[in-house]
C-alpha positions in Angstrom: -97.6 -63.5 -25.3 -100.2 -64.9 -27.5 -100.1 -66.7 -31.2 -102.6 -65.8 -33.7 -102.8 -67.9 -36.6 -102.7 -65.7 -39.7 -103.9 -67.3 -43.3 -101.1 -65.0 -45.0 -98.2 -64.8 -42.7 -98.6 -68.0 -40.3 -98.4 -67.7 -36.7 -98.0 -64.5 -35.4 -97.0 -64.0 -31.9 -98.5 -61.2 -29.8 -96.8 -59.6 -27.1 -98.7 -58.0 -24.1 -99.2 -54.3 -25.4 -100.0 -55.6 -28.6 -102.9 -57.7 -26.9 -103.9 -55.0 -24.9 -104.7 -53.1 -27.8 -106.0 -55.9 -30.4 -108.5 -56.4 -27.1 -109.0 -52.2 -26.9 -112.7 -51.2 -28.9 -111.1 -49.5 -31.6 -109.4 -52.1 -32.3 -112.0 -55.0 -32.2 -113.8 -52.5 -34.6 -111.9 -53.1 -37.1 -112.9 -56.4 -37.6 -116.3 -55.1 -38.9 -114.6 -52.5 -41.4 -114.2 -54.6 -45.2 -110.6 -54.0 -46.2 -111.5 -53.6 -49.8 -114.8 -51.8 -49.3 -117.1 -53.2 -52.1 -115.0 -55.4 -53.8 -116.9 -58.2 -52.1 -119.5 -57.2 -54.9 -117.0 -58.3 -57.6 -115.0 -61.1 -55.8 -117.0 -63.2 -53.0 -113.9 -63.7 -51.1 -112.9 -60.1 -50.5 -114.6 -60.2 -47.0 -111.2 -59.6 -45.6 -111.2 -56.9 -42.7 -109.0 -53.9 -41.3 -107.9 -56.2 -38.1 -106.2 -58.9 -40.2 -104.7 -56.4 -42.0 -103.3 -54.3 -38.9 -102.4 -57.8 -37.5 -100.2 -58.5 -40.8 -99.0 -54.8 -40.4 -98.0 -55.0 -37.2 -96.0 -58.8 -38.0 -94.0 -57.3 -41.0 -93.1 -54.0 -38.8 -91.7 -56.4 -36.3 -89.8 -58.3 -38.6 -88.2 -55.0 -39.9 -87.5 -53.5 -36.7 -85.4 -56.7 -35.6 -83.7 -56.6 -39.2 -83.1 -53.0 -38.5 -81.9 -53.6 -35.2 -84.2 -51.0 -33.3 -84.1 -51.2 -29.6 -87.2 -53.0 -27.6 -88.7 -49.2 -27.2 -88.0 -48.4 -31.0 -89.4 -51.7 -32.1 -92.5 -51.7 -29.8 -93.5 -47.8 -30.8 -93.0 -48.8 -34.6 -95.2 -52.5 -34.1 -97.9 -50.5 -31.7 -98.5 -47.6 -34.7 -98.4 -50.5 -37.3 -101.4 -51.7 -35.1 -103.7 -48.3 -35.1 -102.3 -47.1 -38.3 -105.8 -47.7 -39.5 -108.1 -47.1 -36.9 -109.1 -43.8 -38.7 -111.2 -45.3 -41.2 -114.7 -44.9 -41.8 -117.2 -47.6 -42.9 -116.1 -49.9 -46.1 -112.6 -48.3 -45.9 -111.4 -45.8 -48.7 -115.0 -45.7 -49.8 -116.0 -43.6 -46.8 -112.9 -41.2 -47.1 -114.4 -38.7 -49.8 -117.4 -38.6 -47.6 -114.7 -37.6 -44.2 -112.9 -35.2 -46.1 -115.8 -33.5 -47.5 -117.8 -33.3 -44.2 -115.5 -33.2 -41.4 -112.2 -32.3 -43.7 -109.8 -34.9 -42.4 -108.7 -37.8 -43.5 -108.2 -41.6 -41.7 -104.7 -40.8 -41.1 -106.0 -37.9 -38.4 -106.1 -40.5 -35.5 -104.5 -38.1 -33.1 -108.1 -37.7 -30.9 -108.9 -41.5 -30.9 -105.2 -42.5 -30.2 -105.9 -39.9 -26.7 -109.2 -40.5 -26.1 -109.7 -44.3 -26.6 -106.1 -45.8 -26.2 -104.3 -43.3 -24.5 -104.4 -45.1 -21.5 -103.5 -48.7 -22.3 -100.4 -47.2 -24.6 -99.1 -45.1 -21.6 -99.1 -48.3 -19.2 -97.0 -49.7 -21.2 -94.4 -47.1 -21.9 -95.7 -45.8 -25.4 -96.1 -42.5 -25.9 -99.4 -41.6 -27.7 -97.8 -38.7 -29.4 -95.2 -40.4 -31.3 -97.7 -42.9 -32.6 -99.5 -40.6 -34.6 -96.6 -39.1 -35.5 -95.3 -42.2 -36.6 -98.5 -42.7 -38.4 -98.8 -39.3 -39.9 -95.0 -39.8 -41.6 -93.4 -37.2 -39.2 -91.0 -39.5 -37.2 -87.6 -40.6 -37.8 -88.7 -44.3 -38.0 -92.1 -43.6 -39.9 -90.6 -44.8 -43.2 -91.1 -48.4 -42.0 -95.1 -48.1 -42.1 -95.3 -44.8 -44.5 -92.5 -44.9 -47.1 -92.0 -46.3 -50.4 -91.2 -49.7 -49.4 -93.5 -49.9 -46.2 -94.5 -52.8 -44.7 -98.3 -51.8 -44.7 -98.4 -51.8 -48.4 -96.8 -55.0 -48.5 -99.3 -56.7 -46.3 -102.3 -55.2 -48.2 -101.1 -56.5 -51.5 -100.2 -60.0 -50.2 -103.5 -60.4 -48.5 -105.7 -58.5 -51.3 -104.3 -60.9 -53.7 -104.9 -64.1 -51.2 -108.9 -62.9 -50.7 -109.7 -61.8 -54.4 -107.9 -64.8 -56.1 -106.4 -61.8 -58.0 -102.9 -63.7 -59.4 -100.7 -60.0 -59.6 -100.2 -59.1 -56.0 -97.3 -61.5 -55.2 -94.8 -59.6 -52.9 -91.3 -61.1 -51.4 -91.8 -59.4 -48.2 -89.3 -60.9 -46.4 -86.7 -60.7 -48.8 -87.6 -57.1 -49.6 -87.0 -56.3 -45.5 -83.7 -58.5 -45.7 -82.4 -56.6 -48.2 -83.6 -53.3 -46.6 -80.9 -50.7 -45.0 -81.5 -48.3 -42.0 -79.3 -45.0 -42.6 -79.5 -41.8 -41.1 -80.7 -40.2 -44.4 -83.8 -42.9 -44.6 -84.2 -46.6 -46.2 -81.6 -47.6 -49.2 -82.0 -51.2 -50.6 -79.3 -53.4 -51.5 -79.0 -54.2 -54.9 -79.9 -58.0 -54.3 -83.3 -56.6 -53.5 -83.9 -55.1 -56.9 -86.3 -57.5 -58.3 -88.6 -57.7 -55.4 -88.8 -54.5 -54.9 -90.0 -54.3 -58.7 -92.1 -57.1 -57.9 -94.0 -54.6 -55.6 -94.0 -52.3 -58.3 -95.9 -54.1 -60.7 -98.2 -55.9 -58.0 -99.0 -52.0 -57.6 -99.6 -51.5 -61.4 -101.9 -54.6 -62.1 -104.3 -54.7 -59.0 -105.2 -51.3 -59.7 -107.6 -52.0 -62.5 -108.5 -55.7 -61.5 -109.1 -55.1 -58.0 -108.6 -51.5 -56.6 -110.4 -49.7 -59.4 -112.8 -52.1 -60.8 -115.7 -50.8 -62.3 -118.2 -52.7 -60.4 -116.8 -51.7 -56.7 -116.0 -48.3 -58.1 -120.3 -48.2 -58.9 -120.8 -49.7 -55.4 -118.7 -46.8 -54.1 -120.4 -44.1 -55.9 -123.9 -45.6 -54.9 -123.1 -45.7 -51.3 -121.6 -42.2 -51.3 -125.0 -40.8 -52.8 -126.9 -42.5 -50.1 -124.8 -41.1 -47.6 -125.0 -37.3 -48.7 -128.9 -38.1 -49.1 -129.0 -39.0 -45.7 -126.8 -36.8 -44.2 -128.1 -34.2 -46.1 -129.4 -31.0 -43.6 -128.1 -32.8 -40.8 -125.5 -31.4 -38.5 -121.8 -32.5 -38.3 -122.6 -34.2 -35.3 -124.6 -36.8 -36.8 -122.4 -37.3 -39.7 -119.4 -37.8 -37.0 -121.4 -40.7 -35.3 -122.2 -42.5 -38.6 -118.3 -42.3 -39.9 -117.4 -43.9 -36.6 -119.7 -46.9 -36.8 -118.5 -50.0 -38.7 -120.2 -51.2 -41.6 -123.2 -53.2 -40.4 -124.2 -50.1 -38.3 -123.8 -47.9 -41.3 -125.7 -50.1 -44.0 -128.6 -50.5 -41.5 -128.7 -46.4 -40.9 -128.7 -45.9 -44.5 -131.2 -49.1 -45.3 -133.4 -47.2 -42.6 -133.0 -43.4 -43.5 -135.3 -40.9 -43.5 -134.4 -40.4 -47.5 -136.2 -42.8 -50.0 -133.2 -42.2 -52.4 -130.8 -43.6 -49.9 -132.9 -46.3 -49.1 -133.7 -47.2 -52.2 -129.6 -46.9 -53.3 -128.7 -49.2 -50.7 -132.0 -51.8 -50.8 -130.3 -52.0 -54.4 -126.8 -53.0 -53.4 -128.4 -55.8 -50.9 -129.8 -57.6 -53.9 -126.9 -56.6 -56.0 -129.1 -54.5 -58.5 -126.2 -52.2 -59.4 -126.3 -49.0 -61.4 -124.7 -49.9 -65.2 -121.8 -48.3 -67.0 -123.1 -45.6 -69.3 -120.1 -44.3 -70.5 -116.3 -45.5 -69.5 -113.8 -43.7 -71.5 -110.2 -43.1 -71.0 -107.9 -40.1 -70.6 -107.7 -40.3 -74.5 -111.1 -39.1 -74.8 -111.5 -36.4 -72.2 -110.0 -33.0 -71.3 -107.8 -34.7 -68.6 -106.6 -31.5 -67.1 -110.1 -30.7 -65.8 -109.4 -33.9 -63.3 -105.5 -33.3 -62.3 -106.6 -31.7 -59.4 -109.1 -34.0 -58.3 -112.7 -34.5 -58.2 -115.0 -33.3 -55.3 -118.3 -34.9 -54.5 -119.8 -31.9 -55.1 -118.3 -31.3 -58.3 -119.5 -34.8 -59.3 -122.9 -34.3 -58.1 -122.8 -31.2 -60.1 -122.1 -33.1 -63.1 -124.2 -35.9 -62.4 -126.9 -32.7 -62.0 -126.0 -31.6 -65.8 -126.1 -35.0 -67.6 -129.3 -36.3 -65.4 -131.6 -32.6 -66.8 -129.7 -33.1 -70.4 -131.5 -36.5 -70.6 -134.8 -35.7 -68.8 -134.1 -37.8 -65.7 -134.0 -37.6 -62.1 -130.6 -36.3 -60.9 -130.2 -39.5 -58.3 -130.4 -41.8 -60.9 -126.8 -40.8 -62.8 -123.5 -40.8 -61.0 -120.5 -39.7 -62.4 -116.9 -41.4 -61.0 -113.7 -39.5 -61.8 -111.4 -41.6 -60.0 -107.9 -39.3 -58.6 -105.6 -38.7 -61.7 -102.6 -41.1 -61.0 -99.5 -39.7 -59.9 -96.1 -40.5 -61.3 -95.1 -43.3 -59.4 -91.3 -43.1 -58.3 -89.4 -44.8 -56.1 -87.6 -42.7 -53.4 -85.6 -45.7 -51.9 -81.9 -45.5 -53.0 -79.8 -48.5 -54.3 -76.4 -49.3 -52.7 -74.0 -51.7 -54.8 -70.5 -52.6 -54.4 -69.1 -49.2 -55.5 -71.5 -46.8 -54.8 -75.5 -45.7 -53.8 -77.4 -44.6 -56.7 -81.4 -43.6 -57.3 -83.5 -46.7 -58.3 -84.2 -45.6 -61.3 -81.0 -45.5 -62.8 -80.9 -49.6 -62.2 -84.8 -50.1 -62.9 -85.8 -49.1 -66.5 -89.0 -50.4 -66.1 -90.5 -47.4 -64.0 -91.3 -45.5 -67.0 -93.2 -48.3 -68.6 -95.3 -48.7 -65.2 -95.7 -45.2 -65.0 -97.5 -45.3 -69.0 -99.7 -48.2 -67.8 -100.7 -46.6 -64.9 -102.0 -43.4 -67.1 -103.6 -45.4 -69.3 -105.8 -47.4 -66.5 -107.6 -44.4 -65.7 -110.9 -44.2 -66.5 -114.0 -41.4 -66.3 -117.3 -43.5 -65.1 -121.1 -42.5 -66.2 -122.9 -44.9 -64.8 -127.0 -45.4 -64.1 -130.4 -47.7 -64.4 -130.0 -50.0 -66.7 -133.3 -48.3 -68.7 -131.3 -45.4 -69.1 -128.0 -46.3 -70.2 -128.5 -45.1 -74.2 -129.5 -41.5 -73.4 -127.4 -40.9 -70.3 -124.2 -42.3 -72.7 -125.4 -39.8 -75.2 -126.2 -36.8 -72.7 -122.5 -37.5 -70.6 -120.5 -37.2 -74.1 -122.2 -33.8 -74.9 -121.8 -32.8 -71.2 -118.5 -33.5 -70.5 -117.0 -33.4 -74.1 -116.2 -36.9 -74.4 -114.3 -37.4 -77.7 -115.6 -40.4 -80.4 -112.8 -43.2 -80.3 -110.4 -43.1 -83.1 -110.5 -46.2 -85.8 -107.5 -47.8 -84.1 -109.5 -47.4 -80.3 -112.4 -49.7 -81.8 -110.1 -52.0 -83.1 -109.6 -53.4 -79.2 
């Protein structure tokens, strides 16, 4: 047993099996993966890592497991899965996810190969089945809801942690009250009615953190510059090279791009190091574009095609334009049911705020077109034509 001091949760007890996993190279790598990608370009304090988030998720998973009265074997399985749930992330966490999906056709949740190859022996040494770990992480296990659900400990930790390190006052979640009012049943997790306010605070935190932290335009610009640098560096190379780069940590990846054979990749990364970022030429909400074109998501390939069309219209080089089309927000729901003195009902029946929060999320969505400062005006005009952007109404111009 070892004690680790965590700035969010205080003193965290780490048992021998967890200590062995923490000391493995695959988890030590997470010390050098930014939790929030390029948000440090906005919030100087946002330098926390996937390592400490994994530790915090393990801690809350242990609290929940004890609350649910799980056996020692079940508790060990859940907490080990919580510790390992993010080992599939590429450099800069979610920033590399589109590259991972496009080039390697997998997501960060696909951890089977990493688990079996790199920590399988450690897990078996402590009587933990690697296949069960993967099932819990992928949401295909009876205990998955603890770390993979509407009220999961993963979300509780990252909201608390991200708010702490950015200083954004919106991520306050009463994790212990939530867990204390969660009831595990054969049909899943049920929330006692005393936990409704805590659950609502989690939903509100998710909603308010989106525009201020997770989808802040400067962070998105950093991601888009990173995506283009990666695509330029990997162009014409075999998948093995992409596999190698996407298994690197942040510093190693940035060094590869900084010394790339591609002058475009080098220029983009040097701009990020010096914080000479692209600027917004166009930044519009769902009322000004045909959102049906973005409902199914926009691949990097499609985004680059749009960027090329805009650059061609403006008479400038393709790499000087970036098109950012974040996933259109899915309707937020709370699949967890609520138990009161008489019956069990849906969360929405007792909480009228869900519709308001969903409307807010839809209004927060923005399509961004970014370019070098000297091209902003011409790119704004070209982008409006290519993307068929509607002019803002008189009412819009008042805000």
